[in-house]
C-alpha positions in Angstrom: 67.8 81.9 93.3 69.0 84.1 96.2 72.1 82.0 96.7 73.1 82.5 93.0 72.6 86.2 93.3 74.9 86.3 96.4 77.5 84.2 94.5 77.5 86.6 91.6 77.7 89.6 93.9 80.9 88.4 95.6 82.5 87.0 92.4 85.3 89.0 90.8 88.4 91.0 91.7 86.7 93.6 93.8 86.6 94.7 97.4 89.7 93.8 99.4 90.8 91.3 96.7 91.9 94.4 94.6 94.9 94.9 96.9 96.5 91.5 96.4 95.7 91.7 92.7 97.6 95.0 92.5 100.5 93.5 94.4 100.5 90.5 92.1 100.6 92.9 89.1 103.4 94.9 90.4 105.5 92.0 91.9 107.0 90.7 88.7 108.4 94.1 87.9 109.7 94.7 91.4 111.4 91.3 91.3 112.8 92.0 87.8 114.2 95.3 89.0 115.8 93.7 92.1 117.2 91.0 89.8 118.9 93.6 87.5 120.0 95.6 90.5 121.7 92.6 92.0 123.3 91.7 88.7 124.7 95.2 88.4 126.4 94.8 91.8 128.3 91.7 90.8 131.2 93.7 89.3 133.7 94.5 92.0 132.0 92.4 94.7 134.4 90.7 97.1 135.1 87.1 96.2 133.6 85.9 99.5 130.2 87.4 98.6 129.9 85.9 95.1 128.1 82.8 96.4 125.5 84.9 98.2 125.1 87.2 95.2 124.5 84.2 92.9 121.9 82.9 95.4 120.3 86.3 95.4 120.2 86.4 91.5 118.6 82.9 91.3 116.1 83.7 94.1 115.0 87.0 92.4 114.7 85.2 89.1 112.6 82.5 90.6 110.4 85.1 92.3 110.1 87.1 89.1 108.9 84.0 87.2 106.7 82.9 90.0 104.9 86.3 90.3 104.6 86.5 86.5 102.9 83.1 86.6 100.7 84.2 89.5 99.6 87.2 87.5 98.6 84.8 84.6 96.7 82.7 87.1 95.0 85.8 88.6 93.9 87.1 85.2 92.6 83.6 84.2 90.8 83.2 87.6 92.5 79.9 88.1 91.6 78.0 91.3 95.3 77.6 92.1 96.0 81.3 92.3 95.3 81.8 96.0 97.7 79.0 96.9 100.3 80.3 94.5 100.0 83.8 96.0 100.4 82.4 99.6 103.3 80.2 98.5 105.2 83.1 96.9 104.7 85.2 100.1 106.1 82.4 102.2 108.9 81.8 99.7 109.9 85.4 99.9 110.0 85.2 103.7 112.1 82.0 103.6 114.6 83.6 101.1 114.9 86.7 103.3 115.6 84.6 106.4 118.3 82.8 104.4 119.8 86.1 103.3 119.7 87.5 106.9 121.5 84.5 108.3 124.0 84.6 105.5 124.6 88.3 105.9 124.9 88.0 109.7 127.6 85.3 109.2 129.6 87.9 107.4 129.1 90.4 110.2 126.7 93.0 108.8 124.3 94.3 106.2 121.3 92.8 107.9 119.7 96.3 108.3 119.2 96.5 104.6 117.1 93.4 104.5 115.3 93.9 107.9 112.8 96.4 106.6 111.8 94.2 103.7 111.6 91.2 106.0 109.2 93.0 108.4 107.0 94.1 105.4 106.9 90.6 104.1 105.9 89.2 107.5 103.1 91.8 107.8 101.9 91.1 104.2 101.8 87.4 104.8 100.0 87.8 108.2 97.3 89.8 106.5 96.9 88.2 103.0 97.5 84.5 103.6 94.5 84.2 106.0 92.4 86.4 103.7 93.2 84.1 100.7 92.4 81.0 102.7 89.0 82.1 104.2 87.6 84.8 101.9 84.2 83.9 100.3 85.1 86.3 97.4 88.4 84.4 96.7 86.5 81.1 96.7 83.8 82.5 94.4 86.3 84.2 92.0 88.9 81.6 91.4 86.9 78.7 90.1 88.5 77.6 86.8 
């Protein structure tokens, strides 16, 4: 009986789990904004940067769809949500590394991405371990 009460006490999007939940709720909109911002920059872009811009548009679209799906999984308390959340954090880091390498090959612009990259690394360093070991996460996402 006590074990059931403990399980009920830690179940639900409460405590520290609220922060990744808020991030998941905001992320599709941020990715969508970045997508439209990148599309608006396509006009007048030097020809040599069109490939990188196309990659950026596809990446932001994929992240937008991924975060929207993660939001659905979160609200449905699906068991796969924590892995989806971790995967999206890692995908964002990988895409930013690709962008940094690509920008540095053109000789600049890395400073614009560096701040976002550092924030992504810090977020992943905090939230991936939390999602993998938290008792609340395990008790909440059971469907």
